[in-house]
N, C-alpha and C positions, 0 to 999 in steps of 0.2 A: 504494500500500500504506500505508493510514493507520496501521497498527499498526507501521510501521517508523520508527525514529528515526535521525537523523544525529548523528554524533559528530565534532567538530572539535577536535583538540588544538592549542593555541597558546601559545607562550611570551609573557611580557611583551614588549610592543612595544619597550621600551628594550633588551631582551636579544636580540631576534630578529635573524636575518639577519646574524650576526656575520661570516660569510664574505664579505660584500659590503663590508667595510671598505676594500678597495683602490679601490673605485669610488664609494662613498657615505659622506658624513660621518654622524656619529651621529644627528643630527636627521633627515637624509634617509633613513637606514635605518629609523628608527621610522615615518616617514611612509609609506615604501614598504611596510613590513610591515602597517601599518594598511589600506592600500588593497587589498592581497592578501586579508587576512582579511575585510574588508567585502564584497569581491566573492564570496567563497565563501559567506558568510552570506546575502547577497542571493539567491544561486542556491538555497540550501537553502530559503529563505523562499518561493520560487516553486514549490517541489515539494509534492506531496501527502504529507505526513509526519505522524507522530504528535507529533513534537517535535524540537528541535535542542538538543544538549547540548555546550557548549564547556568543555573541560577546560583549566585554565590556572593559572599561578602569579601572574598579574599583575592588579592592580586596573584597569589601563587596558583590558586585554582583557575583564575581567568587565563593566566599564561599557559597553563597546561591544556585547558580547553581549546584555546586558539591554536596551539601547536598540533592538536588532533583534528582541526577543521571544524570545531563546534562553535556555535554562536554563544554569546555570554549576555546574561541579564544580571545587572548588579543590584544588590540590596545592601542595607546598612548594618546587617548583622543583628538587629534588634527586633525585626518583624517576626510575628508568629510564622511557623513553617507553612501553615495552610495559606496564609496571605501571600507568601513568597511564591508558592506553587500556583495559586489562582492567578496571580499577575503574569506568571510565565505562560499559563494556559491561554490567557487573553492575548498575550504577545504572539504566540504561534498561530492563533486564530487570525490575527491581523495579517500575518505573513502568508495566509492562504491554506493553513492546515485544516483538513476536514476531520481529522482524528488526532489523538495524542496518546502517548504512553508515558506515564510517570514512573521512573525507576529510582530507587534509593541508591546512594553512591557506595554502599558497603555490602554488595552482593558478590562474594568471591566465586560462587559456583555458576553464575548466570552464563548462558550460552545464546548465540543468535536464534536458535530454534525456540527458546523460551520467549523472546520478544515477538517472534513471528506467531507463536501460539496466542499471545495476548491480542495481537492485531487480527488474527483469524477469527477470534471470538466475536469481534465487532461486525463480522459479516451477518450475524443473526441476533446480536445484542447491542445495546447502547453503551454499556459499561461492563468491564471485566475486572475482577479483583483477585489478588493473591495475598493471603494473610501470612504473617510470620509464623515461625514454628510454634509459638505459644498461643497463637490464635487471636491475639489482641490488636496488633499493629497491622498496617497495610504496607507491604513491601513493594507492590506494583499495582498500578491502576491504568487501564486503558479506557478511553472515553471518546464518544462520537456524538455530537461535535465536541471540540475541546472544552467549551465553556458550558456544557450541559448541566453541571452542578457546581456548587461551591464545595471544595474539598474539606476534609476533616483531618488532614495530616497534623501530627504533633500531639494528638490526643492519645491518652492511654488506651482508649477503646476505639481507635480510628477505624478498625475494620467493621465493627458493628455499626458505627456512625455512618460510614460510607454506604453500607447496605440499607440503612434506614433512609438516608438521603435519596438513594436511587429509587426506593419504593415510593417515597412521598412524591417524587418527581414523575412517577409513572414510567420509569425507564426499565427496559429489559435488561436484567442483571445476570451475568455469568460469574460464578465463583469457581476459579480454577485451582486445582490442587497440584502444586509443583514444588517438589522438595528443594530444587536448586534455588528457586526464587524465594522460598520460605526461609532459607538460611541466610541470616545477616550476622554481622559481628558487632554486637553492642557492648558486651561485658567480658570480663576475664574468662568465664566459662566458655563463651563462644569462641574466643581466641584459642583456648586449649583444644577445643573440639576441632577447629579448623586445622590446627597443626597435626592432628592425628589422621586427617582424611587423605586419601590418595588424590593425585592431581585430577582436576576436573577434565572430563572428556566429552566427546560428542560435539554436535554443531547446533 
C-alpha cells in the first residue's frame, strides 16, 4: 500500500530507555536505544510505503532518521505521547497518506512481513491493533484514514482504550496476535529476555 505511511515516535536517545538504568549505564542505554530505532527504521525502509515519519524531540534521532531517508516531525519533549502521534497522523494525512501504521521504536523482533500484515488488515478493516505481551499497551496500530480516531498512546490501558475508541467511532476493528510485535523492551526483565533469544529471522 504505497499510499500508507509509517509513523515512529522516538525520544532523544540520551533520554530513552530510562527504565533500563538498573542494567545499563547511560552511554549503553543510548547505544541500545539507537540500535532498536535503527532496526525499526530499516524494517520500514524495506516495506512498500509512501513514506516514514519519525516524531521526536531529539537532534540525535532526527539525524538518524534523515540518514535513513525518513521525514522528521519535531516536538518539544513535553507533549503527551498521544498528542505527538495524533499530530504526526495529521501530518501524513496532509502529505497524501490514505492509511498509516504507528510502530513503537523499541520492537527488536519486528520484520517487514509484520508491517505488511498490519496494512493487509486494512483491506477489510478500518483499524488494526497489536497489544504488548502483557496485554495493556499498544505496540502497533494501523488506521485508515490516518486521522480516523484520536489515539490513546501513553496510557497504561492504551490497548483497551484504542479498542473502545474504535467501537465508539463505528470502525471495523482487527486485533492481530503477533509475538514479534508484542515484544518490546521496557524494563530490565525485557532486556534479559531479549539477550536470551536467538536472532530474529524471517521477512
